[in-house]
N, C-alpha and C positions, 0 to 999 in steps of 0.2 A: 431041604430048606436051607438056604444060604444064610450064614450068620452075618449080621450087620455090624458086629463089634469091630471097632478100628484096631488094627494091629499096632502094637507098640513097637517103635523102631528098636533095632538091636543096639548094643553098645558101640559096635563099629560104625553103624550108620549115624548115631548121635555124635560121636567124636569126630566124624568127618565134617561136621558143621563147625566152622571156626569160632562162632560166638559161643556155642555150647562147650567147645573144647577149652576156650579161655576161662569160662565160668567154672568148669569142672576143675581146672588146674587151681584156680583161686580157692575153691571150696576144699580141695584136697590139701592145700597148703594152710588152710584155716586162716586165710588172709583177712584181717579185720578191716582193711581199707575198703573192702567191698560190702561190708555190712550196710544194709539199707539200700544198696544199689540194685540188688536182686535178691530173690528168695529161693532157697533150695527146697523143692518138694520131694519127699522120699516116699514113694508109693508102697514099698514093702512094709513100712511102719505106719503109714498113714499120717505122718506129721510133716510140718515144714519148719525150716531152721534158717538162721542167719548163716552166711558163708563161713564164719569163724567158729561155728559150733564145735565143741570138743568131742562130739560123738564119733564113733568109728565111721570112716569114709564109706558111703554106700556105693554099690556097683553102679556103673554108668547107665545100665539099662533099667535101673529102678528110679532114676532121677529125672525130674523136670525142673526147669527154672522159670520163675514168674517175676514180673515187674511189680506186682502188687500183692498184698496179703489177700485182698478180695478174690483175686484169681485163684489163689491156693485154696481159699474156702470153697469156691465154686467147684474145684476139683475134688472136694470131699476130704481135704486135709485139715488137721488141727495144729495149733501153734505148739511148738516145743516148749515144755516146761523148764528145760534145762538152760537153754540159751536165750529165751524170751526174744524172739525175732523182731518184735515191734518196739523193743526198748532201746532203739538205736536211732541215730540221725536219719532223717528221711532221704529219699532219693533226690540227687541233684538234677535228675532228668527233667523235672517240670519247669526248671528255669532255663536249662540248656536248650530244650526243645521249645518251639513256638507254634506247634501245630494244634489241632483241635483237641487231641487227647490231653496234651500238657495244659492247655488253657482250662479245660474242664477239671483237671486234677487240682489246679490252683484254687478254683472256685469251690470245689467240694471240700477242700481243707478249710476254707474260710466259712463253711457252714451254710452255703447257699441252698443245698437240698433241704436241710432242716427248716430253713426260713421260707423258701419259695417253692419247694417241691421240684421234681424232675422237669415239669413244664417250664418253671421259672428258670432253671439252669439252662435248658435248651434255648429259651428266648434270649437270655443274656449272651449266649454264644452265637445266636443268629441262625439256628437250625431247628428242625422239628425234633421232638423228643424221640421219635422212632429212628431218625437218621443218627442222632447222637448215640442212642443205645447200640445201634449196629457198629458204629465206629469204635466205641469204647470196648465192646465185647470182642471185636476183631483184633484190636491193637493191645488191649490190656488184659483180656481174658475175663472181664466182668463188666456188667452194665452199671449205670450211675447209681441205682439203688443199692447194689451190692458194694460198690466202692464207698458210698456214704456210710453204709452199715459197718464196714470194716473200720472206717475212720472213727465212728462212734465208739466201737469196742476198744480201739487203741487209746482214745481219750479217757475212757473209763478205767482202763488198766493203769494209765498214768496217775489218775486220781486215787485209785485204790492203793497203789504202791507209794505215792508221795504225799498223801494227806491222811488225816484222821476223820475226814468227812463221813457222816452216816451213810451207809450203803444206799439207802433210798435216795438221798440227795445226790449221790454220785450218778445214779441212773438218769435223773432228769438233767443234771449239769452236762452230762455227756451227749444229750440230745435224744435219748430214748423217750418214747411216748408213754410208756408204762413200765412199772417194776417187773411185771411178768415178761414183757418183751426183752428187757435188759437181762434178766436171769437166763432166759432161754438162749439168747445170743451169746452170752459169756460162756455158758456151759457148752454150747456147740463149738465155739472157736477154741476155747482153752481146756475144755473137758474137766473143769473144776468150778466150784461155786465162787462167787466174788469174794466171800470172806476168806477162802483159801488162798486166793491171789494176794490179798493183803497180808495174811500171815506169812506166806512164803517170802514176800518182799521184806518183811521185818526180820526174818531169819537171815536173809542175804545181807541186808544193810541195817543192822541194829543201831538205833540212835537213842540217846537218853530222852530226848524230847522230839517225837516225830513231828515233821513239818505239818502244820494243821490248818484249821480254819477257825475263824471267829465270826460269829454272826452279829449283826447290828441292824438297827432300824433302817440305816442308809445303805446297807449292802453286806457283802461278805468278803472277808480277807483270807487269803491263803498263800502258801508258798509252794513253788514247784521247782524241780530240778530238770532242766532241759539239756539233753546231751548234744554236743557239737562234734562234727567230724574233724579229726586231727589231721594235720596241725591246725591250731586255731589262734590267730593273733587277736585275741579278744580285747586287749588293752588299746590297740589302735582304733578298732571300730567304735569302742566306747568313747575314745578321745575325739574321734571325728564328730560324733553326735553331741558330745559335751561342748565342743568348741562352737557349735551352732545353736546351743540351747537358748530358748526364748524364755525370758524371765516371767514367772507366774505360771507358765505351762510346763516347763522343763527344769530340771536341776541335775547337776553333775558334780562329781568329785574325782580327782585324780591323785596319783601317788605323790604329787609335788605340792599339794594344797596345804601341807603343814599340819593337817589334822590327824595324820597317822592312819586314816581309813583307807580301805582298798578302793580301787577304781570303781565307780558306779555311775549309773545313768538312770534317771527317773523322769516320768512325764504323766500328764493327764491325756486321755484320748477318748474319742467318741466311738462307741461300739453299737451294734444294731439295737440293743435293748436299753442303752443308757450309758452314762459316763463311767470311766474306769481310770485307774491309775496303776502304774507299774514302777518297780525299782529293780534294776538289773545289776548283778555283781557276778564276778567270775569265780568259778570253783573247779573242782576236779584237778587233774594233773596233765602233763604234756601228752601222755598216752591216751587219756580218757577225759578230755576237757568238757566242761559243762558251764551252764549259766544258771544261777539261782534267780528265780523270778518271784518277787513278792508282789502280789496283785490284790487290788481292791475292786470288786465288781458290784455294780448296781443289781445285776441279774446273772445268776449262774449259767443261764442259757448262753451267755456270751463267752464262756470259757474256751470252747474249741476255736472260735475265731481269734480270741486273744492269743492263744498259743501259736496258731498259724502265723499271725502277724508279727509276733515277737521273733519267731524263727526266721521269717523273711527280713525283718529289720536288721538282724545281726548276721544274716546269711549263714546260718548254722549248718546247712546241708551241703554246702559247696564241696566239690571234690578237690580239696586243697592240694593234695599230693600230686595229682595229675596236672593241676594248674601250675604249681611251682616247678615241676619238672619241665613243662613246656616253655615257661618264660625264662628259666635259668639257662636254657640252651642259647639264648642271646647273651653274649658276653657283657653287653652294656647293662643288662638287668641282673646278671648273676649275683653281684655283691648285694644288691638291694633285696633280692629273694632270700639270700642266705641270712641277711640281717632281720628280715621280717617274714619268716615262713608262715604260711597259712593266712596271708592277708585277705581281708574280706571286703566286699562291696556293700556299703550300708544300704538298707532297703527303706521301707516306708510302712507306717501303720495307718496313715491317712493319705491316700493317693492324691486327692485334690490339694491338700496342704503342700505337697511337693511342687506342684505347678506354681503356686503362689510364691514359695520360697525361691524357685528358679527365676521367676519374673522380677521379683523385688531385688534379688541378689545380683542381677546382671550388672557387670562393669563397676561394682563397688566392692569394698573389702568385706571380709567376713564379719568383723565387729560392726561395721556400718549397717550391714544387712540385719544383724541381730537387733540393733537398735530400732530399725524401721519395723521389723516384724513384731518386736515387743510392743511398740506403740500401737500397731494395728490390732494386736491381740488384746491389749488392755482396753482399747476403745470399743471393739466390736465383738470380742470373744464372749462366749456364754459363761457367766460366773458359776463356779462350782467350788465345793469344798471336798476334795477327794485326795487322799494320800499326801496332804500337805500342799497341794497345788490349788490355784485360785481361778484359773481360766482354761477353757478349751479354745482351740484354734477357731477363728471365725468361720462360719459357713459361707459358701459361695453366694447365697442369697443376701447375707448381711453385707458382704463386700460389694456386691453389685449395687445395693441400695445406698450404702453410706460410705463406701470406700473413698470417694473424692474428698470427703470431709477430713480424712486422716492421712491419706497418702501424700508424700512429698516427692519432688523430683521432676524430671522432664515430662511435659504433657503427653508425649507419645507413649512413654512407658506407663503412665497412669491410665491412658486410654486402653492400652493392651491388657492391663490387669483387670480393669472394669469389664472389658469385652469378654475376657475369658471367664470371669465370674458370672456374667449374665448367661453365657452359653452353658456353663455347668448348672446354673440354677434352673434354666428352662428345659434341660435335658437334651439339648442339641449336641452337647459334648459330654461324653462319658469317659471317665478314667478309672479303671479298676484292673485287678490282676487277671481278669478273663480276656483282656484285649490281646491281639497280636501286635508285635512291635511295628510292623509296616503300617497297619491300619491306624494305630494310635499316633504314630509320627505324622502320617498324612493328614489326619484331622487337626492335629496341633498346628502344623505348618500352614493350614488354611486360615488360621486365625490371624488377624492383623497384629503385627508387632511380635509374633512368635517366630524365632529363627531356629536354625539347625541345632545350635547349642542347647537351647531350652528343650526342644523335642527329644534330643538324645539323652539329656540329663533326666528327664521324666521317665523315659523308657528304662534307663539304667537303674533308677531307684525304685520305681513302682513295679516293673515287671521282673526285676532282677536279671535283665538281659546281660549275658556274660561277654558280649562282643561289641561293646560301644566304646569307641575312642573319641573323646571330645577334643578334636584337634583345634577347635576355635577357642579353647580355654587358655588364657594367658599364663596362669600359674602352672598348668600342666606342661605347657611348652617351655617355661623356665626350668621346670624340673627335668625335662628331657635334655635341655642344653647342659645342665649340670652333670648329667650322666654321659655326655658325649654323643647324644642322639641329635638328629635334625630338629631344629626348633621352628621351622616354617611349616605351615599347615600341610602343604603338598608333600614336602619331604618326610614329615612325620607320618603322614598317612601311608606313604609308600613303605617306609620302614616297618610300620605297625602291622602291615598285612601279614607278616610272618608270625605275628602273635595270635592270630585268629585260631580258635574261637574264644580266646581269653583276653581280648583287648580291654575289657572293662577292668580286669585285675591289673593289667599292665598300667593302665591309667592311674590306678591307686598307688602304684609304686612311683610313678612320675609326680603325683601330688605329694607323696611323702618326701621325695627328693626336694621339691620346692619348699616344703615346710622346714626341712632340715637346713636349707640355705637361709631361710628367714631367721631361724634360731641362731645360726652362726653369725649372721650379720648383726643381730641384736646383741649377742654376747660381745662381738668386736666393738660395737659402739659403747657398750657399758665399760669395757676395759679401757677404751680411749678416754672416756670421761674420768675414770679413776686416775689414769696417768696425768691428765691435765690438772686435775684437782691437787694431786701431790706436788706437781711442779710449781703451781701457783702458791701452795702453802710454803 
């Protein structure tokens, strides 16, 4: 009788594969830059680890590498208690890639399986559930249910380690349908009880007052620490968001506001089960940066989507070191990269909102766009009292119905905004993280009044697409000229081809260059006024 057990490749056969060899070198060097980008499965011990785990380096023939924790679970492995492989930034793969697997992973992180089931996930992606399962199992080593289960377990571990929520509440907040299912899953994945995970976290990071939760009739407040991949230029991404903050819905503070407070950004947002509010501040150090997220939720079932959206908003999972290395190879960008290592592309917590921001902000200054958006939000936004904020951004239905009463400017622009709102309201246009860039841009460009800049900006912010260069943006071209780069669209596009696949990040450096030029011009004008005043005196 012939055995059907698959033969495991030898060490020599494994190391002949360049991808395996690269990952094995990174693991052997305990290189923390690869944490979250892949997982090391050690079959001789039955555990999986992050690449930087300090344990003894396993032999190559005992190792397999996985893209997801779910794949390691499916292979019968459990999480390492020493290195906590899921307590790291997530994989940048799901933004860099734009295929079916990446789009599915973005939606799974946003809680789609918990809300709509696997059929709902498949429908959102435009495939049958059976085909989706085949693709994910083939490419990621696990199907959608297993991937969602692993994500629930990681959310639960985050809550156990970072809050003092009752363990029963943790189970339901993470998306488990019962406490029994929660306990069984955590025991299977971590081989310890939930209470032991919390106790271990307290021993690792003892604090006088553990970040916790407070319950109220209107919801629950909690604080979480979200790790970022180093290097992380958190100040600039918070500054970008703060400069565009809409009064009533958003609030920001920076180091120059005179209050002595650290940079922060907060806002109200709409989640699947109700309104929420967040306040984000920077923490950690250069080697292990993080963001403290103070959140107020109407329903704890929205916790996982909230965390996923905050991570996308701040681009916490970007492979910053690889991006910086690639862009610094261009001498025109090298100084900017050195001055702002780990620059990020701001994302979105509300995809539809980004489209309206883009349409309203076209060809006007940032302060003018803020004023117009604040007027729209004050008139049509849903009133709330959450986290000190008073308004949510208006729904597309509200803008479609009453936008003409509030909007100001050229008639064609108003027509474009109302047309886009109507398309979103009736479902003929969908904007979410499960879209592919090509399909999203095609649908946007089909709308009257929507051009290439708007479509590209939405793809950049909503999908986190890393390779969008907005050559039609005037400020971006001004920043390019200041760095000695071509400032005409065709010339900039040709030069920017060498920055692929990181053109979105190059664009952020060009915007920063333009912003620096504006600051210098403002300082020069102020100095001139002082000199004139002194001479007149």
